[in-house]
C-alpha positions in Angstrom: -1.4 -6.6 21.2 -3.6 -3.7 20.1 -4.0 -3.3 16.3 -2.2 -0.3 14.9 -1.7 0.8 11.3 1.9 0.0 10.3 1.9 0.9 6.6 -0.2 3.6 4.8 -0.1 4.1 1.0 -2.1 7.0 -0.4 -2.7 7.5 -4.1 0.6 5.9 -5.1 1.6 6.5 -8.7 4.7 5.5 -10.7 5.6 5.7 -14.3 8.6 4.6 -16.4 8.8 7.0 -19.3 5.4 7.1 -20.9 4.3 3.8 -19.3 2.2 4.2 -16.2 2.7 1.3 -13.8 0.9 2.4 -10.6 -2.3 4.4 -11.1 -3.3 5.4 -7.6 -2.8 2.6 -5.1 -4.3 3.0 -1.7 -3.5 0.6 1.2 -3.8 0.5 4.9 -1.9 -2.3 6.6 -2.3 -3.2 10.2 0.4 -4.7 12.5 0.3 -8.5 12.5 -1.3 -9.1 9.2 -0.1 -11.6 6.6 -0.8 -9.8 3.3 -1.0 -12.0 0.2 0.0 -9.5 -2.5 -0.9 -11.0 -5.9 -1.5 -9.9 -9.5 -0.6 -10.6 -13.1 3.0 -9.9 -14.3 3.3 -6.2 -14.8 0.5 -5.3 -12.5 2.9 -3.3 -10.3 3.5 -5.6 -7.3 7.3 -5.5 -7.4 7.3 -1.8 -8.1 5.1 -1.1 -5.0 7.5 -3.1 -2.8 10.6 -1.5 -4.2 9.1 1.9 -3.5 8.4 0.9 0.1 11.9 -0.4 0.4 13.4 2.8 -0.9 14.8 1.1 -4.0 12.6 3.2 -6.3 12.1 7.0 -6.2 10.4 9.6 -8.3 6.9 8.4 -7.4 3.6 10.3 -6.7 1.5 10.0 -3.6 2.7 9.2 -0.1 4.0 6.1 1.7 4.1 6.1 5.5 5.8 3.2 7.3 5.9 3.0 11.1 4.1 6.3 11.1 6.8 8.2 9.2 6.9 9.4 5.6 9.6 7.3 4.0 10.8 10.4 2.0 11.9 12.0 5.3 13.8 9.0 6.7 15.6 7.2 4.0 17.8 5.0 6.2 16.6 4.4 9.7 13.2 2.8 8.8 15.0 0.3 6.6 16.6 -1.3 9.7 13.2 -2.6 10.7 12.5 -4.3 7.3 13.4 -7.8 6.1 13.3 -8.6 2.4 13.6 -11.8 0.3 13.7 -10.8 -3.4 12.6 -13.2 -6.1 16.1 -13.1 -7.6 19.0 -12.3 -5.4 22.8 -12.2 -5.9 24.7 -13.7 -3.1 28.5 -13.7 -2.7 29.4 -17.2 -3.8 33.0 -17.0 -2.5 31.7 -16.4 1.1 30.7 -19.1 3.5 27.3 -19.2 5.1 28.8 -17.9 8.3 30.6 -15.0 6.5 27.5 -14.0 4.5 25.1 -14.1 7.4 27.3 -12.3 9.9 28.1 -9.7 7.2 24.3 -9.1 6.7 23.7 -9.0 10.4 26.3 -6.4 11.0 24.9 -4.3 8.2 21.7 -4.1 10.3 23.6 -3.3 13.4 23.6 -6.8 15.0 26.7 -7.6 17.1 29.1 -10.1 15.4 28.8 -12.7 18.2 25.1 -12.4 18.3 24.8 -12.6 14.5 27.1 -15.7 14.5 25.2 -17.5 17.2 21.8 -16.8 15.7 22.7 -17.6 12.2 24.3 -21.0 13.1 21.2 -22.0 15.2 18.8 -20.9 12.4 20.8 -22.8 9.8 20.6 -25.9 11.9 16.9 -25.5 12.5 16.4 -25.1 8.8 18.3 -28.4 8.1 21.4 -26.8 6.6 23.7 -26.5 9.6 26.3 -28.7 8.0 26.8 -26.1 5.3 27.3 -23.2 7.7 31.1 -23.0 7.0 30.9 -24.2 3.4 31.2 -21.8 0.5 27.9 -20.6 -0.9 29.1 -21.7 -4.4 28.5 -25.3 -3.2 24.9 -24.7 -2.1 21.9 -26.1 -3.9 19.0 -23.7 -5.0 17.0 -24.7 -1.9 20.0 -24.1 0.4 20.5 -20.6 -1.1 16.8 -19.8 -0.5 17.1 -20.8 3.1 20.1 -18.6 3.4 18.2 -15.7 2.0 15.2 -16.3 4.4 17.5 -16.5 7.4 19.4 -13.3 6.3 16.0 -11.4 6.1 15.1 -12.4 9.7 18.4 -12.2 11.4 17.9 -8.6 12.7 14.3 -9.4 13.9 12.5 -7.0 11.6 9.0 -5.6 12.2 7.8 -6.0 8.6 8.9 -8.6 6.1 8.6 -8.5 2.3 8.7 -11.8 0.6 8.8 -12.3 -3.2 8.3 -15.9 -4.2 10.2 -17.0 -1.1 9.6 -20.8 -1.3 11.3 -21.3 -4.7 13.5 -24.3 -4.4 12.3 -25.4 -1.0 11.3 -29.1 -0.4 7.9 -30.0 1.0 9.1 -30.3 4.6 10.9 -26.9 4.4 7.7 -25.3 3.1 5.8 -26.6 6.1 8.4 -25.2 8.4 8.4 -21.9 6.6 4.6 -21.5 6.8 4.8 -22.2 10.6 7.5 -19.5 10.9 5.3 -17.0 9.2 2.3 -17.9 11.4 4.5 -17.6 14.6 5.9 -14.2 13.4 2.4 -12.8 12.7 1.2 -14.0 16.1 4.0 -12.0 17.7 2.9 -8.8 15.8 5.2 -9.0 12.8 3.7 -7.9 9.5 4.3 -9.8 6.4 3.9 -8.9 2.7 3.9 -12.2 0.7 4.0 -11.9 -3.1 3.6 -15.1 -5.1 2.0 -16.7 -8.1 1.4 -19.9 -6.2 -2.3 -19.2 -5.4 -2.8 -22.3 -3.2 0.0 -21.1 -0.8 -1.3 -17.5 -0.7 -4.8 -18.8 0.0 -3.7 -20.8 2.9 -1.3 -18.5 4.7 -2.8 -15.0 4.2 -5.0 -13.3 6.7 -5.8 -10.7 4.0 -5.4 -10.8 0.2 -4.8 -7.8 -2.0 -5.1 -8.2 -5.8 -3.3 -5.6 -7.9 -4.5 -5.4 -11.6 -3.5 -2.8 -14.1 -1.8 -0.6 -11.5 -4.8 -0.5 -9.2 -6.2 -2.5 -6.3 -8.8 -4.7 -7.8 -9.7 -6.6 -4.6 -8.9 -6.4 -0.9 -10.2 -8.7 1.8 -9.9 -12.1 3.5 -10.1 -15.1 1.3 -13.7 -15.7 2.5 -14.7 -12.2 1.6 -13.2 -12.5 -1.9 -15.1 -15.7 -2.3 -18.4 -14.1 -1.3 -17.9 -11.1 -3.6 -16.7 -13.1 -6.6 -18.8 -16.2 -6.3 -15.5 -18.1 -6.9 -14.2 -21.3 -5.4 -10.4 -21.3 -5.2 -8.2 -18.2 -5.2 -7.1 -19.1 -8.7 -10.7 -19.0 -9.8 -11.2 -15.6 -8.2 -8.0 -14.3 -9.7 -9.1 -15.5 -13.2 -12.4 -13.8 -12.8 -11.1 -10.5 -11.4 -8.4 -10.2 -14.0 -10.7 -11.3 -16.8 -8.3 -13.9 -18.1 -10.3 -16.8 -19.6 -8.1 -17.8 -22.6 -5.7 -20.2 -20.8 -7.4 -23.4 -22.1 -7.4 -22.2 -25.7 -3.8 -21.0 -25.4 -2.7 -24.3 -23.8 -4.4 -26.3 -26.6 -2.8 -24.1 -29.3 0.6 -24.5 -27.6 0.4 -28.3 -27.5 -0.8 -28.3 -31.1 2.3 -26.4 -32.2 4.6 -28.7 -30.1 3.0 -31.8 -31.8 2.8 -30.3 -35.3 4.8 -31.9 -38.1 5.2 -35.3 -36.4 
């Protein structure tokens, strides 16, 4: 498949009151990339994603997805997007079947197709026995699998994932990593936002570090290593964000915990 630009962000800015969150973000994302989108809390990662998803307005600059300015097509382009938020509310009184077929139909998937796909995907993810159980009975890991399945049910072209493996066991994480690799190989584009640096390092074809509302680094893990003379992605992250006080803070924290004994 020929590479083509799927997402273009030009001079993106966003403020909340007097607080400037995004300060001129520029990105060009090609079809089939797995983007590791990382940065400290408050750097603007979630804000960027919410703008692309159409959940945040009143921004400066331009965002083009699938070649179209998202300001001009506020609904149709969203049918081609999948999203797993870090924190999501699901309808506890629904069963897995009811929830997934409801989400599928929202994206225009026929009920029978949504039902067949969702049941098969639940079984493949090891939670098939809970398909007709109420979500209120699900564990955290089962809920996360439900969210992942719901984001993929309509076969989106681009997938936004915010801490998607929270609650998953080791075997499920391995399955999920393989799912992402297979999707990317078939031309799907993936935005993966996480604070788990070892996972981002292993799955990403390209890593973008956002710091203080701007892109501080952009490249493959090997390129970032060469530019930063760092070892792990965590070491590179620490260097680029100029955060070196973690040992001192940790020592002080433990000293307070143990004080007075």
